[in-house]
MMTF fields as JSON, N, C-alpha, C and O atoms, coordinates in Angstrom:
{
  "mmtfVersion": "1.0.0",
  "mmtfProducer": "UNKNOWN",
  "numBonds": 495,
  "numAtoms": 496,
  "numGroups": 124,
  "numChains": 1,
  "numModels": 1,
  "chainsPerModel": [1],
  "groupsPerChain": [124],
  "chainIdList": ["A"],
  "bondAtomList": [4, 2, 8, 6, 12, 10, 16, 14, 20, 18, 24, 22, 28, 26, 32, 30, 36, 34, 40, 38, 44, 42, 48, 46, 52, 50, 56, 54, 60, 58, 64, 62, 68, 66, 72, 70, 76, 74, 80, 78, 84, 82, 88, 86, 92, 90, 96, 94, 100, 98, 104, 102, 108, 106, 112, 110, 116, 114, 120, 118, 124, 122, 128, 126, 132, 130, 136, 134, 140, 138, 144, 142, 148, 146, 152, 150, 156, 154, 160, 158, 164, 162, 168, 166, 172, 170, 176, 174, 180, 178, 184, 182, 188, 186, 192, 190, 196, 194, 200, 198, 204, 202, 208, 206, 212, 210, 216, 214, 220, 218, 224, 222, 228, 226, 232, 230, 236, 234, 240, 238, 244, 242, 248, 246, 252, 250, 256, 254, 260, 258, 264, 262, 268, 266, 272, 270, 276, 274, 280, 278, 284, 282, 288, 286, 292, 290, 296, 294, 300, 298, 304, 302, 308, 306, 312, 310, 316, 314, 320, 318, 324, 322, 328, 326, 332, 330, 336, 334, 340, 338, 344, 342, 348, 346, 352, 350, 356, 354, 360, 358, 364, 362, 368, 366, 372, 370, 376, 374, 380, 378, 384, 382, 388, 386, 392, 390, 396, 394, 400, 398, 404, 402, 408, 406, 412, 410, 416, 414, 420, 418, 424, 422, 428, 426, 432, 430, 436, 434, 440, 438, 444, 442, 448, 446, 452, 450, 456, 454, 460, 458, 464, 462, 468, 466, 472, 470, 476, 474, 480, 478, 484, 482, 488, 486, 492, 490],
  "bondOrderList": [1, 1, 1, 1, 1, 1, 1, 1, 1, 1, 1, 1, 1, 1, 1, 1, 1, 1, 1, 1, 1, 1, 1, 1, 1, 1, 1, 1, 1, 1, 1, 1, 1, 1, 1, 1, 1, 1, 1, 1, 1, 1, 1, 1, 1, 1, 1, 1, 1, 1, 1, 1, 1, 1, 1, 1, 1, 1, 1, 1, 1, 1, 1, 1, 1, 1, 1, 1, 1, 1, 1, 1, 1, 1, 1, 1, 1, 1, 1, 1, 1, 1, 1, 1, 1, 1, 1, 1, 1, 1, 1, 1, 1, 1, 1, 1, 1, 1, 1, 1, 1, 1, 1, 1, 1, 1, 1, 1, 1, 1, 1, 1, 1, 1, 1, 1, 1, 1, 1, 1, 1, 1, 1],
  "groupList": [{"groupName": "UNK", "atomNameList": ["N", "CA", "C", "O"], "elementList": ["N", "C", "C", "O"], "formalChargeList": [0, 0, 0, 0], "bondAtomList": [1, 0, 2, 1, 3, 2], "bondOrderList": [1, 1, 2], "singleLetterCode": "X", "chemCompType": "L-PEPTIDE LINKING"}],
  "groupTypeList": [0, 0, 0, 0, 0, 0, 0, 0, 0, 0, 0, 0, 0, 0, 0, 0, 0, 0, 0, 0, 0, 0, 0, 0, 0, 0, 0, 0, 0, 0, 0, 0, 0, 0, 0, 0, 0, 0, 0, 0, 0, 0, 0, 0, 0, 0, 0, 0, 0, 0, 0, 0, 0, 0, 0, 0, 0, 0, 0, 0, 0, 0, 0, 0, 0, 0, 0, 0, 0, 0, 0, 0, 0, 0, 0, 0, 0, 0, 0, 0, 0, 0, 0, 0, 0, 0, 0, 0, 0, 0, 0, 0, 0, 0, 0, 0, 0, 0, 0, 0, 0, 0, 0, 0, 0, 0, 0, 0, 0, 0, 0, 0, 0, 0, 0, 0, 0, 0, 0, 0, 0, 0, 0, 0],
  "groupIdList": [1, 2, 3, 4, 5, 6, 7, 8, 9, 10, 11, 12, 13, 14, 15, 16, 17, 18, 19, 20, 21, 22, 23, 24, 25, 26, 27, 28, 29, 30, 31, 32, 33, 34, 35, 36, 37, 38, 39, 40, 41, 42, 43, 44, 45, 46, 47, 48, 49, 50, 51, 52, 53, 54, 55, 56, 57, 58, 59, 60, 61, 62, 63, 64, 65, 66, 67, 68, 69, 70, 71, 72, 73, 74, 75, 76, 77, 78, 79, 80, 81, 82, 83, 84, 85, 86, 87, 88, 89, 90, 91, 92, 93, 94, 95, 96, 97, 98, 99, 100, 101, 102, 103, 104, 105, 106, 107, 108, 109, 110, 111, 112, 113, 114, 115, 116, 117, 118, 119, 120, 121, 122, 123, 124],
  "secStructList": [7, 3, 3, 3, 3, 3, 1, 7, 1, 1, 6, 2, 2, 2, 2, 2, 2, 2, 2, 2, 2, 6, 6, 6, 7, 3, 3, 3, 3, 3, 3, 7, 1, 1, 1, 1, 6, 6, 6, 6, 6, 6, 7, 1, 1, 3, 3, 3, 3, 3, 7, 7, 2, 2, 2, 2, 4, 4, 4, 1, 6, 6, 7, 7, 5, 1, 3, 3, 3, 3, 7, 7, 7, 7, 1, 2, 2, 2, 2, 2, 2, 2, 2, 2, 2, 2, 4, 4, 4, 5, 1, 7, 3, 3, 3, 7, 7, 7, 4, 4, 4, 5, 6, 6, 6, 6, 1, 6, 6, 7, 7, 6, 6, 1, 7, 5, 7, 7, 7, 1, 1, 6, 6, 7],
  "xCoordList": [-23.465, -24.161, -23.372, -22.769, -23.399, -23.002, -24.359, -25.408, -24.397, -25.232, -24.935, -24.098, -25.372, -25.321, -26.195, -27.412, -25.864, -26.408, -26.392, -25.314, -27.354, -27.423, -27.792, -28.891, -26.777, -26.733, -25.863, -24.801, -26.25, -25.524, -24.697, -24.045, -24.677, -23.524, -24.101, -23.254, -25.147, -26.318, -27.663, -27.972, -28.385, -29.377, -29.216, -28.143, -30.447, -30.665, -29.658, -29.387, -29.266, -28.147, -26.85, -26.538, -26.15, -25.058, -25.316, -24.381, -26.306, -26.508, -26.917, -26.842, -27.302, -27.887, -26.374, -26.141, -25.414, -24.066, -23.39, -22.801, -23.329, -22.728, -23.728, -23.391, -24.674, -25.353, -25.484, -25.962, -24.95, -24.442, -23.232, -23.036, -22.187, -20.594, -21.064, -20.95, -21.458, -21.664, -22.124, -21.873, -22.836, -23.252, -22.152, -22.345, -21.401, -20.453, -20.759, -20.086, -21.723, -21.942, -20.726, -20.02, -20.883, -19.721, -20.819, -21.87, -20.343, -21.198, -20.54, -19.427, -21.355, -20.975, -21.563, -22.79, -21.125, -21.348, -21.849, -20.933, -22.718, -22.683, -23.383, -24.536, -22.941, -23.012, -22.172, -21.159, -22.731, -22.067, -21.144, -20.43, -20.567, -19.425, -19.737, -18.821, -20.748, -20.867, -21.025, -20.879, -21.389, -21.789, -20.832, -20.981, -19.869, -19.119, -18.483, -18.556, -17.777, -17.393, -16.101, -15.759, -15.593, -14.455, -14.869, -14.059, -16.38, -16.9, -16.797, -17.194, -16.408, -16.393, -15.198, -15.032, -14.242, -13.309, -11.915, -10.976, -12.002, -10.765, -11.625, -11.063, -12.846, -13.692, -13.065, -12.805, -12.775, -12.163, -13.355, -13.259, -14.631, -15.538, -16.398, -17.491, -15.623, -16.656, -16.298, -15.311, -16.787, -16.147, -16.957, -18.185, -16.339, -17.124, -17.084, -15.991, -18.075, -18.098, -18.857, -19.933, -18.622, -18.764, -19.516, -19.065, -20.569, -21.465, -22.7, -23.137, -23.391, -24.434, -25.539, -25.251, -26.963, -27.74, -28.222, -28.288, -28.628, -29.217, -28.249, -27.648, -28.188, -27.287, -26.129, -25.709, -25.575, -24.316, -24.422, -23.302, -25.293, -25.592, -24.666, -24.399, -24.291, -23.694, -22.371, -21.826, -21.737, -20.736, -21.437, -20.727, -22.416, -23.223, -23.471, -23.728, -23.367, -23.55, -22.865, -21.836, -23.122, -22.36, -21.934, -21.214, -22.341, -22.147, -22.986, -23.94, -22.984, -24.141, -24.113, -23.069, -25.106, -25.059, -26.466, -27.464, -26.368, -27.926, -28.929, -30.125, -28.697, -29.611, -29.464, -28.367, -30.169, -30.087, -30.711, -31.941, -30.196, -31.233, -30.706, -29.626, -32.224, -32.235, -32.614, -33.825, -31.74, -31.852, -32.144, -33.016, -31.729, -31.835, -32.907, -32.427, -33.782, -34.93, -35.28, -36.421, -34.807, -35.402, -36.782, -37.756, -36.615, -38.007, -38.441, -37.373, -39.1, -39.623, -38.882, -38.405, -38.68, -37.688, -36.463, -35.996, -35.696, -34.555, -34.563, -33.601, -35.58, -35.865, -36.022, -35.393, -36.859, -37.239, -35.886, -35.6, -35.264, -34.111, -33.066, -32.455, -32.936, -31.998, -32.526, -31.734, -33.858, -34.506, -34.449, -34.119, -34.851, -34.44, -33.276, -33.08, -32.194, -30.902, -30.346, -29.439, -30.976, -30.586, -31.129, -30.668, -31.839, -33.365, -32.393, -32.543, -31.851, -31.224, -29.687, -28.961, -29.692, -28.295, -28.282, -27.245, -29.482, -29.6, -30.918, -31.749, -30.995, -32.004, -33.313, -34.438, -32.687, -34.019, -33.669, -32.51, -34.535, -34.622, -35.655, -36.754, -34.998, -35.46, -35.589, -34.519, -36.765, -36.421, -37.113, -38.152, -36.36, -36.802, -36.892, -36.019, -38.063, -38.406, -38.739, -38.559, -39.254, -39.192, -40.482, -41.495, -40.472, -41.936, -42.394, -43.361, -41.577, -41.549, -42.519, -43.007, -42.82, -44.035, -45.337, -46.294, -45.595, -46.888, -46.94, -45.938, -48.296, -48.454, -48.563, -49.385, -48.217, -48.661, -47.984, -48.539, -46.506, -45.703, -45.649, -44.951, -46.167, -46.278, -47.26, -47.224, -48.277, -49.491, -48.991, -48.171, -49.65, -49.141, -50.371, -51.467, -50.046, -50.516, -50.146, -50.674, -49.52, -49.318, -49.45, -49.069, -49.81, -49.464, -49.385, -50.178, -48.643, -48.601, -49.672, -49.447, -51.181, -51.886, -52.494, -53.35, -51.98, -52.426, -52.123, -51.122, -52.793, -52.667, -51.101, -50.88, -50.4, -48.953, -49.547, -50.671, -48.366, -48.421, -48.118, -47.518, -48.456, -48.327, -47.351, -47.549, -46.473, -45.763, -46.522, -47.423, -46.109, -46.854, -46.584, -47.459, -45.354, -44.797, -44.594, -43.77, -45.497, -44.978, -44.301, -43.998, -43.377, -42.349, -41.156, -40.087, -41.207, -39.892, -39.225, -38.13],
  "yCoordList": [-20.576, -21.014, -20.985, -19.977, -22.249, -22.343, -21.823, -22.233, -21.058, -20.347, -20.549, -19.766, -21.249, -21.452, -20.129, -20.317, -19.165, -18.146, -18.39, -18.104, -18.899, -18.76, -17.246, -16.692, -16.884, -15.498, -14.501, -14.909, -13.554, -12.929, -11.875, -11.296, -11.563, -10.411, -9.247, -8.436, -9.016, -7.657, -7.988, -9.034, -6.692, -6.323, -6.708, -6.739, -7.06, -7.785, -8.98, -9.274, -9.477, -10.701, -10.171, -10.6, -9.409, -8.816, -8.054, -7.875, -7.692, -7.218, -8.239, -7.843, -9.36, -10.494, -11.171, -11.784, -11.052, -11.761, -10.783, -11.241, -9.398, -8.553, -8.735, -9.032, -8.6, -9.236, -10.345, -10.459, -11.422, -12.796, -12.719, -13.247, -12.105, -12.003, -11.214, -11.855, -10.157, -9.397, -9.956, -9.474, -11.06, -11.878, -13.251, -14.22, -13.116, -14.369, -15.628, -16.644, -15.57, -16.825, -16.742, -15.838, -18.705, -18.934, -18.996, -19.636, -18.205, -18.152, -19.158, -19.579, -19.662, -20.407, -19.494, -19.447, -18.875, -18.241, -18.77, -18.726, -19.18, -20.174, -19.027, -18.778, -18.436, -17.832, -17.992, -18.685, -17.264, -17.151, -16.85, -17.328, -15.812, -14.91, -13.999, -13.176, -13.665, -12.382, -11.351, -10.462, -10.865, -9.505, -9.603, -10.42, -8.414, -8.415, -9.876, -10.504, -10.41, -11.539, -12.084, -13.19, -10.468, -10.702, -10.452, -10.637, -9.948, -9.555, -10.463, -11.574, -10.305, -11.236, -12.237, -13.162, -12.121, -13.392, -13.171, -13.966, -12.124, -11.79, -12.037, -11.715, -12.542, -12.73, -13.963, -14.76, -14.271, -15.743, -16.306, -17.526, -15.918, -16.589, -16.993, -17.557, -16.561, -16.897, -17.836, -17.514, -18.785, -19.778, -19.307, -19.378, -18.928, -18.311, -19.733, -20.286, -20.234, -20.796, -20.577, -20.019, -20.847, -20.122, -21.478, -22.618, -21.031, -22.056, -21.492, -20.478, -22.075, -21.576, -22.585, -23.738, -22.381, -23.262, -24.029, -25.216, -23.64, -24.251, -25.549, -25.541, -26.617, -27.413, -27.9, -29.057, -26.676, -26.49, -26.871, -27.019, -27.056, -27.347, -28.542, -28.7, -29.263, -30.579, -30.401, -31.39, -29.12, -28.761, -28.632, -28.976, -28.277, -28.334, -29.729, -29.82, -30.959, -32.153, -32.361, -31.701, -32.932, -33.792, -32.808, -33.262, -31.615, -30.621, -30.376, -31.155, -29.639, -29.674, -28.038, -27.522, -27.569, -26.243, -26.127, -26.827, -25.339, -25.204, -24.116, -24.125, -23.578, -23.144, -22.48, -21.932, -22.371, -22.028, -20.76, -20.803, -19.683, -18.431, -18.21, -17.839, -18.686, -18.555, -17.331, -17.171, -16.313, -14.939, -15.096, -14.349, -15.71, -15.885, -17.069, -17.855, -17.163, -18.089, -17.711, -18.13, -17.108, -16.769, -17.547, -16.98, -18.942, -19.771, -20.689, -21.243, -21.223, -21.961, -23.274, -23.648, -24.146, -25.419, -25.225, -26.187, -23.766, -23.985, -23.852, -24.225, -23.331, -23.155, -24.847, -25.364, -25.365, -26.538, -27.446, -28.178, -27.205, -28.346, -28.062, -28.978, -26.716, -26.686, -27.059, -27.499, -26.95, -27.227, -29.208, -29.982, -29.378, -31.233, -31.593, -32.542, -30.743, -31.163, -30.961, -31.54, -30.162, -29.653, -30.184, -29.849, -30.793, -31.458, -32.242, -31.926, -32.786, -33.665, -33.02, -33.407, -31.857, -30.976, -29.924, -29.319, -29.567, -28.431, -28.549, -29.446, -27.575, -27.876, -26.894, -26.935, -25.813, -24.906, -24.324, -23.915, -24.144, -23.472, -22.398, -22.572, -20.957, -20.074, -19.387, -19.025, -19.125, -18.537, -16.837, -16.49, -16.29, -14.882, -14.32, -14.153, -14.166, -13.77, -12.254, -11.568, -11.839, -10.304, -9.727, -10.413, -8.364, -7.88, -7.992, -7.421, -8.73, -8.879, -10.066, -10.349, -10.778, -12.177, -11.502, -12.253, -10.198, -9.399, -9.218, -8.816, -9.549, -8.99, -7.782, -7.392, -7.053, -5.285, -4.716, -3.961, -5.162, -4.76, -3.221, -2.786, -2.635, -0.846, -0.709, 0.261, -1.682, -1.065, -0.961, -1.683, -0.01, 0.501, -0.475, -0.586, -1.073, -1.46, -3.504, -4.275, -3.914, -5.144, -5.897, -5.126, -7.037, -7.809, -9.109, -9.458, -10.102, -11.499, -12.267, -13.38, -11.672, -12.522, -12.168, -12.918, -10.934, -10.668, -11.856, -12.56, -11.993, -13.105, -12.772, -11.688, -13.72, -13.564, -13.973, -14.395, -13.693, -13.577, -14.916, -15.443, -15.838, -16.876, -17.271, -16.397, -18.11, -18.15, -18.887, -19.719, -18.529, -19.194, -20.786, -21.571, -21.2, -22.789, -22.888, -22.242, -23.804, -24.224, -24.749, -24.719, -25.862, -26.195, -25.493, -26.102, -24.368, -23.5, -23.63, -23.122],
  "zCoordList": [-4.805, -5.804, -7.104, -7.471, -7.863, -9.399, -10.047, -9.551, -10.987, -11.854, -13.561, -14.008, -14.267, -15.861, -16.427, -16.42, -16.786, -17.845, -19.134, -19.655, -19.983, -21.199, -22.104, -22.135, -22.662, -23.094, -22.008, -21.538, -21.759, -20.754, -21.044, -20.175, -22.31, -22.401, -23.135, -23.509, -23.384, -23.944, -23.073, -22.502, -23.167, -22.292, -21.053, -20.449, -20.576, -18.865, -18.376, -17.212, -19.361, -19.208, -18.634, -17.523, -19.154, -18.339, -17.025, -16.244, -16.812, -15.485, -14.529, -13.366, -14.666, -13.95, -13.759, -12.717, -14.726, -14.2, -13.398, -12.418, -13.604, -12.261, -11.185, -10.039, -11.465, -9.681, -9.024, -7.895, -9.896, -9.311, -8.85, -7.755, -9.484, -9.092, -7.591, -6.546, -7.573, -6.743, -5.301, -4.196, -5.609, -4.313, -4.171, -3.437, -4.747, -4.67, -5.405, -5.233, -6.185, -7.184, -8.254, -8.701, -8.515, -9.492, -10.76, -10.733, -11.846, -13.406, -14.134, -13.817, -15.348, -16.159, -17.333, -17.254, -18.226, -19.352, -20.551, -21.372, -20.974, -22.517, -23.27, -22.92, -24.07, -25.305, -26.739, -26.821, -27.83, -29.28, -29.323, -30.204, -28.333, -28.773, -29.59, -29.617, -30.421, -31.199, -30.766, -31.605, -29.315, -29.129, -27.427, -26.518, -27.532, -25.904, -25.744, -24.687, -27.031, -26.569, -25.325, -24.908, -25.003, -24.218, -22.77, -21.862, -22.488, -21.147, -20.454, -20.806, -19.64, -18.064, -18.393, -17.598, -19.638, -19.412, -18.501, -18.447, -17.93, -16.713, -15.363, -14.316, -15.287, -13.914, -13.503, -14.405, -12.33, -12.029, -11.687, -11.82, -11.239, -10.862, -12.255, -12.31, -13.266, -14.583, -15.599, -16.261, -15.851, -16.721, -18.148, -18.191, -19.053, -20.624, -21.466, -21.591, -21.951, -22.903, -24.148, -23.931, -25.39, -26.663, -27.438, -27.55, -27.832, -28.474, -28.985, -28.441, -30.071, -30.459, -30.124, -30.444, -29.446, -28.863, -29.592, -29.272, -30.611, -32.022, -32.493, -33.568, -31.576, -32.023, -31.303, -31.276, -30.61, -29.937, -28.498, -28.009, -27.75, -26.33, -25.681, -24.49, -26.701, -25.929, -25.295, -24.805, -25.247, -24.568, -22.902, -21.957, -22.73, -21.386, -20.712, -19.512, -21.666, -21.023, -19.752, -19.607, -19.049, -17.985, -16.738, -15.849, -16.702, -15.769, -14.649, -14.649, -13.766, -13.065, -12.28, -11.881, -12.2, -11.724, -10.627, -10.802, -9.732, -8.793, -9.901, -9.608, -10.619, -11.364, -12.672, -12.778, -13.615, -14.659, -15.216, -15.213, -15.677, -16.319, -17.744, -18.202, -18.417, -19.705, -20.344, -20.499, -20.804, -21.39, -22.814, -23.259, -23.413, -25.116, -25.716, -26.532, -25.488, -25.787, -27.248, -27.443, -28.352, -29.405, -29.976, -30.472, -29.783, -30.221, -29.589, -29.33, -29.185, -28.376, -28.426, -27.355, -29.639, -29.794, -29.069, -28.459, -29.045, -28.365, -27.133, -26.461, -26.627, -25.172, -24.617, -23.693, -25.328, -25.173, -24.967, -24.02, -25.971, -26.253, -25.026, -24.475, -24.674, -23.506, -22.245, -21.412, -21.928, -20.902, -20.833, -19.935, -21.975, -21.83, -21.476, -20.717, -22.078, -21.89, -20.587, -19.988, -20.335, -18.717, -17.631, -16.54, -17.677, -16.765, -15.743, -14.562, -15.902, -14.881, -14.113, -13.197, -15.046, -14.257, -13.554, -13.281, -13.164, -12.564, -11.692, -11.839, -10.812, -9.424, -9.79, -9.29, -11.043, -11.232, -12.343, -12.412, -13.446, -15.012, -14.74, -14.214, -15.295, -15.314, -16.673, -17.16, -17.421, -18.91, -18.62, -18.058, -19.074, -18.943, -20.609, -21.461, -20.615, -22.046, -21.933, -20.927, -23.123, -23.795, -23.952, -24.085, -23.94, -24.334, -26.085, -26.588, -26.677, -28.07, -28.169, -29.263, -27.056, -27.393, -27.433, -27.62, -27.292, -27.218, -28.693, -29.285, -29.471, -30.838, -30.712, -31.541, -30.18, -30.053, -28.922, -28.124, -28.837, -27.712, -27.455, -26.539, -28.024, -27.998, -27.033, -26.276, -26.938, -26.205, -24.477, -23.91, -23.998, -22.407, -21.766, -22.316, -20.671, -19.754, -20.036, -19.234, -20.843, -20.92, -19.64, -18.759, -19.116, -18.162, -18.389, -19.264, -17.882, -17.792, -18.262, -18.736, -18.172, -18.265, -19.851, -20.319, -20.677, -21.78, -22.866, -22.729, -23.663, -24.666, -25.745, -26.285, -25.817, -26.609, -28.138, -28.412, -29.072, -30.338, -30.529, -29.593, -31.812, -32.084, -33.324, -34.168, -33.771, -34.44, -35.718, -35.616, -36.587, -38.224, -38.201, -38.569, -37.759, -37.698, -36.054, -35.407, -35.563, -33.964, -33.679, -32.486, -34.885, -34.473, -34.496, -34.529, -34.483, -34.997, -33.476, -33.236]
}
């Protein structure tokens, strides 16, 4: 399987890359290169692309993947832009969020049905 991972060098993303490689998948890793820039650079099954998803997604245009795993959507606009650009290039798009979406993320027992925090500017 060919998988595009947006982010993928810190937190959960790096573990996703390791797990996918262990299963024999080919990975395209798109990240800014600001954290662990050389991570996976020597892996033959990983194609590393550096760019900023805020205006720098064009490097992904015209390529195809079986799946996208988006691990770094900081604001809704950026996730929307990536999903729109890649809509005809991928079979499946998964966005993995964070507990930071909740207004009070330290409250125990949060579930997917709990209300999320709202941005002051919904166009962000």
